[in-house]
Every structure is written in C-alpha cells, then in structure tokens.
BAGU-367896 format. One line per field, with one value per residue (C-alpha): residue number from 1; x, y, z. Coordinates in Angstrom, 3 decimals, padded with zeros to 6 digits. Last residue first. Layout:
BEGIN
num: c(NUM,...)
u: c(X,...)
v: c(Y,...)
w: c(Z,...)
//
This chain:
BEGIN
num: c(316,315,314,313,312,311,310,309,308,307,306,305,304,303,302,301,300,299,298,297,296,295,294,293,292,291,290,289,288,287,286,285,284,283,282,281,280,279,278,277,276,275,274,273,272,271,270,269,268,267,266,265,264,263,262,261,260,259,258,257,256,255,254,253,252,251,250,249,248,247,246,245,244,243,242,241,240,239,238,237,236,235,234,233,232,231,230,229,228,227,226,225,224,223,222,221,220,219,218,217,216,215,214,213,212,211,210,209,208,207,206,205,204,203,202,201,200,199,198,197,196,195,194,193,192,191,190,189,188,187,186,185,184,183,182,181,180,179,178,177,176,175,174,173,172,171,170,169,168,167,166,165,164,163,162,161,160,159,158,157,156,155,154,153,152,151,150,149,148,147,146,145,144,143,142,141,140,139,138,137,136,135,134,133,132,131,130,129,128,127,126,125,124,123,122,121,120,119,118,117,116,115,114,113,112,111,110,109,108,107,106,105,104,103,102,101,100,99,98,97,96,95,94,93,92,91,90,89,88,87,86,85,84,83,82,81,80,79,78,77,76,75,74,73,72,71,70,69,68,67,66,65,64,63,62,61,60,59,58,57,56,55,54,53,52,51,50,49,48,47,46,45,44,43,42,41,40,39,38,37,36,35,34,33,32,31,30,29,28,27,26,25,24,23,22,21,20,19,18,17,16,15,14,13,12,11,10,9,8,7,6,5,4,3,2,1)
u: c(135.417,137.045,135.373,131.988,132.574,133.320,130.072,128.061,129.712,128.887,125.271,124.956,126.402,123.890,120.967,122.068,122.274,118.790,117.380,118.925,117.451,113.974,114.458,115.108,111.459,110.408,106.827,107.019,104.099,101.162,098.336,095.222,094.459,092.078,088.315,088.209,089.488,086.235,086.899,084.892,083.245,083.159,081.876,079.337,078.043,077.524,075.640,073.454,072.655,071.500,069.359,067.879,066.803,064.913,062.735,062.634,066.253,067.661,071.400,073.440,077.208,079.817,081.818,080.354,078.076,076.976,075.982,073.918,072.342,071.129,069.684,067.930,066.451,065.366,063.205,061.512,057.728,056.171,052.773,052.415,051.554,054.807,054.518,057.172,059.722,058.598,059.450,057.577,059.081,061.138,064.727,067.068,070.667,073.333,077.103,079.101,082.851,084.765,087.671,086.877,085.409,083.331,081.748,080.837,079.277,077.185,075.963,074.977,073.024,071.173,069.939,070.786,069.148,067.712,064.208,062.353,064.801,062.484,062.103,063.477,067.080,070.336,073.519,076.885,079.587,083.177,086.676,089.772,093.340,092.374,093.484,090.096,088.936,086.926,085.269,083.611,082.330,081.193,079.128,077.449,076.775,075.394,072.954,071.991,071.428,069.192,066.975,063.970,061.351,060.110,062.248,065.657,064.565,061.345,062.190,064.288,067.899,068.838,070.076,072.092,073.694,074.617,076.253,078.328,079.561,080.384,082.462,084.833,087.374,085.719,084.370,081.821,078.482,075.033,076.320,073.403,070.958,067.694,064.188,065.248,068.942,071.224,074.962,076.992,080.760,082.990,086.769,087.704,089.815,086.838,084.062,081.887,080.024,079.109,077.476,075.627,074.325,073.271,071.468,069.415,068.786,067.649,064.909,063.783,063.763,061.700,059.118,058.451,055.976,056.691,058.102,061.497,061.719,059.296,059.374,056.394,055.675,056.044,057.962,060.769,058.209,058.539,062.114,065.037,067.320,070.763,074.002,076.655,080.147,083.096,086.784,089.302,092.997,092.517,093.732,095.300,092.997,094.151,093.509,097.217,098.480,101.661,104.906,107.452,110.862,114.346,116.838,120.301,121.635,119.412,120.710,124.287,123.605,121.831,124.729,127.259,125.387,125.013,128.759,129.586,127.241,128.736,132.293,131.601,129.845,132.999,134.886,132.177,132.416,136.222,136.255,133.915,136.044,139.302,137.830,136.675,140.091,141.940,139.597,140.325,144.095,144.397,144.883,147.963,147.247,149.622,148.101,146.910,148.633,146.635,148.494,146.409,146.498,147.869,145.292,144.400,142.555,140.694,139.862,138.453,136.373,135.040,134.078,132.101,128.704,129.608,128.254,124.824,125.065,124.111,120.537,119.855,116.043,115.637,112.571,109.264)
v: c(073.656,074.033,070.826,072.112,075.407,073.364,071.452,074.691,076.092,072.930,073.055,076.710,075.895,073.070,075.273,078.033,075.556,074.230,077.769,078.533,075.290,076.522,080.219,079.444,078.501,081.412,081.507,082.152,083.854,083.019,085.372,083.502,083.262,086.009,085.549,087.799,090.682,090.587,091.661,094.788,093.800,090.108,090.733,093.115,090.311,088.040,090.787,091.393,087.694,087.626,090.719,089.240,086.170,088.468,089.910,092.747,093.948,095.736,096.350,099.261,099.064,101.717,104.335,107.359,108.698,105.155,104.364,107.554,106.971,103.527,105.030,107.684,105.125,102.778,105.385,103.005,102.737,103.737,104.250,102.960,105.458,105.017,101.215,099.787,102.602,104.009,100.828,098.113,094.997,096.979,098.019,099.738,099.068,101.568,101.072,104.307,104.771,107.634,109.272,112.749,113.861,110.656,111.762,115.115,113.267,111.250,114.404,115.755,112.544,113.017,116.458,119.092,119.981,116.494,115.920,114.020,111.566,108.756,105.485,102.101,103.010,101.236,103.151,101.409,104.096,103.085,104.371,102.468,103.716,104.865,108.456,109.423,113.054,112.590,109.592,111.731,114.360,111.708,109.916,113.193,114.117,110.685,110.824,114.384,113.354,110.451,112.598,110.285,111.591,109.822,111.574,110.533,108.407,107.526,104.057,102.055,100.888,098.344,095.615,098.192,099.440,095.854,095.310,098.466,097.164,093.804,095.563,096.993,098.227,101.644,104.459,106.346,104.786,106.410,109.257,111.583,112.322,114.224,113.407,109.784,109.022,106.701,106.745,103.752,103.283,100.312,100.021,096.821,094.037,092.013,092.380,089.433,091.496,094.062,091.571,089.834,093.205,094.220,090.964,090.691,094.418,094.669,092.088,093.805,097.204,095.986,094.765,091.086,088.531,084.995,082.066,082.217,085.884,087.396,090.941,093.211,094.439,098.236,099.681,100.908,103.318,105.579,106.536,104.773,104.591,103.202,104.774,102.130,103.621,101.498,102.261,099.926,099.601,095.884,095.884,092.570,089.843,088.621,084.912,084.260,080.936,079.461,078.090,076.741,078.054,076.891,079.755,078.430,080.327,078.239,075.022,076.199,076.831,073.487,071.601,073.514,072.938,069.222,068.940,070.751,068.502,065.402,066.603,067.186,063.887,061.748,064.438,064.435,060.684,060.773,063.616,061.723,058.562,060.496,062.479,059.269,057.618,060.670,060.834,057.186,057.652,060.825,063.909,065.741,068.641,069.952,072.876,072.093,073.524,073.207,072.598,073.439,070.867,072.014,073.220,071.270,068.256,070.044,072.914,070.499,068.705,072.041,073.157,069.983,071.758,074.972,073.595,073.820,077.544,076.716,076.089,079.806,080.183,076.539,074.389,073.270)
w: c(125.320,121.906,120.785,121.990,120.210,117.113,117.521,117.777,114.638,112.687,113.908,112.870,109.438,108.991,110.032,107.651,104.764,105.559,105.715,102.317,100.937,102.001,101.162,097.488,096.839,094.597,093.156,089.410,087.668,085.422,084.467,083.382,079.648,078.468,078.890,081.956,079.808,077.766,074.215,073.266,069.975,070.894,074.423,072.930,070.698,073.703,075.557,072.489,072.164,075.801,075.280,072.095,074.069,076.451,073.693,071.149,071.299,068.251,068.513,067.109,066.684,067.346,065.444,067.227,064.454,063.516,067.100,067.402,063.974,065.049,068.233,066.149,063.729,066.513,068.226,070.651,070.854,074.190,072.523,068.991,066.257,064.309,064.277,061.935,062.044,065.392,067.243,069.111,070.726,073.248,073.795,071.285,072.326,071.282,071.140,071.432,070.837,072.461,070.627,071.946,068.593,068.655,071.922,070.363,067.431,069.869,071.602,068.184,067.550,070.846,069.841,072.495,075.843,076.210,077.523,074.806,073.220,072.151,073.995,075.034,075.849,076.602,075.650,076.025,076.077,075.315,075.971,074.818,075.430,078.954,079.690,081.130,081.250,078.034,079.701,082.375,079.946,077.473,080.116,081.085,077.457,076.606,079.513,078.618,074.975,076.010,078.238,078.291,080.712,083.849,086.461,087.779,090.753,088.941,087.657,090.096,090.039,092.749,090.372,088.416,091.656,092.552,089.137,089.629,092.993,091.427,088.768,091.368,088.798,089.001,086.867,088.952,089.977,089.776,087.614,086.853,084.063,083.956,082.718,082.885,082.959,084.860,084.159,085.322,085.344,084.548,084.581,082.796,084.347,085.533,082.942,084.096,086.716,084.045,081.666,084.518,085.783,082.263,081.465,084.648,084.927,081.307,081.848,085.048,083.321,080.375,082.839,083.352,081.976,083.237,081.265,082.940,081.902,079.425,078.083,077.388,080.892,080.582,083.508,081.232,079.718,082.773,081.919,083.572,080.500,081.345,080.088,080.746,080.892,079.783,080.345,078.677,079.538,080.220,083.814,084.807,086.162,089.576,090.234,089.753,088.450,089.895,088.455,090.933,091.814,092.745,092.473,091.645,094.681,096.967,095.358,095.850,099.546,100.036,098.429,100.533,103.801,103.022,102.338,105.575,107.550,105.937,106.560,110.282,111.086,111.088,113.004,115.645,116.102,116.132,118.643,120.964,120.823,121.341,124.229,125.909,125.400,126.784,129.762,130.684,130.178,132.272,130.130,128.904,126.559,123.944,122.066,118.543,115.530,112.338,109.076,106.049,103.266,099.897,097.338,094.172,095.575,098.350,095.997,093.423,096.048,097.364,093.781,092.912,093.439,091.575,088.272,089.901,089.123,085.520,086.703,087.251,087.605,088.555,087.859,089.368)
//
C-alpha cells in the first residue's frame, strides 16, 4: 500500500502553524446566571467536552489530509487485455477424419478425436485473442464467429461431427470463407490455422490461389497436415494427406507448415503455434491501483459530525 500524492502529508502541521501565527479569536458569550449547583454541573460538562473537542478536530484533520493523499493498494486483475489478434481455425471434417490411426492414452482414436483434444485445449488457452471456427467438408461454413469467448469455440470443436458439411475436402472454400471474414476485421494481426488430412477435392478454386488471396489481405496462414501417410512418400495410399499443397499454402501466406503423424506431434504443433503467435494468457497479469481514500474520508466526516452534534448540545 502507498499514497498517490504523499507530498500532501506536508499539510498535517498547518492547523498548528495557523494557531501560532494568527491572533486568537474573541468569542462573546451571552451572560447567563444559573443557580450554583447548575453552574457547577455545566462547568464540569463543558470542561469535559472542551477537552475532547481538540482531539476530535485533530483526528478529523489527519483523516482528511490522509484521504487527500490518496491511499491505495496494488491489485492484480484476472482480466486479460485484448491482444489485437484474430484467429480463425479452418477444421477439415471430411470422411477421412474418421480413420483410426492416432493413439490417445494408449487407445486407437480417430484423427478427429485427436485433433479435437489438442485444438480445443489450444483455443481455450488463447484468452485475449478473438477466435473463430470454420468447418469444411464438401462445403464450408462458419461454425462460430470471431469472439473473445474462447470457451464457446472450444465447446463447438468438441461437438463437431463428420458429415455435417459433407464428406469431401473443400480446402479452398474453407480458406476463402475464413479470408472473407478476416478481411473485414481491423485487427492488427489476422491468422488462419488450417487443419486438414486430405487432398483438396471440392474447392471452386485451387487452394494455393485462395492462400495467395489471403496474403493479399495481410492474412497469415499456418497449415497442419494430419495423418501418418502422405502423397509424397506413399502416393497410392488411400486417405493420404497432400503435404506438398499444404506446405505451399503456408508458404504463399507467410505462415508455417506442420507435419502431424501422431498425437505427440499435435502437442508439439500447439506449442510451436504459441511461439509463432504469442499467447496473450502467457503475458504478465495486469496490475492496477485500488483506491482506499474513502475510509479516512468517512472517518473525517464522522468526526466533524460528532463535533457539530456536541456544539449543538452546548448551544442547547
């Protein structure tokens, strides 16, 4: 705890200086003749009240000066300030995402289940960013608009199911929809995180051209190629991911490309993304001053009210 204006404490001796430098004020009291026993009682009561008066006035002055000096205490806010970054996740929900070639807690799981765990945790930790979610299969649509409610986006990811957008892989349509929404944003940093496990089969334009359009709008794209098999090493494999195209998409839009073959790669990818796009939750907490001046001010007001009440009693 400290004072916002500590130099105001120099006002504390001001009443003593005024009392010493200024001449005393003469107060005329009306003559009043009382019986001896009443005169003694009034004298005793007046002496007691007069003895308390200066102490109450001194306490009121000290409390008032302390309030003016602005006592305060430092506090930590649990509110994370906005980062100025908009991120749209473009999530592939094609039929190949149901393939069980990932392992989670020692058990085989689908690609989608593995991605859900990592993507929802990644999103939920991005407090301070605005996050949106595009889902694409044979067609693309916005499942969650850009929002600071990252927990809501994480819930939508957890509830995503293959088939709700068709079983194709319209990567370019997903990128185009995300680009359209981000191009209307005035955020200083705009990012698309593309997660796909297949080959662009349903898009109206080549996916790389969609990435170049995003780059023209100042939007960065990071691509994640999901699945143990890819067209480069196993061109005849079914449900193999087109790593070369996803790498070219990221390069065209100034981002990074990640190759994910197993669950551990997903975790490493999320950590790397946090380095590339610094997580606002990792910044030092916001500190602020909580004012306490109202407490000494209330004490000063109480003292002044008590002094006024005693004077009315004297007058009565």
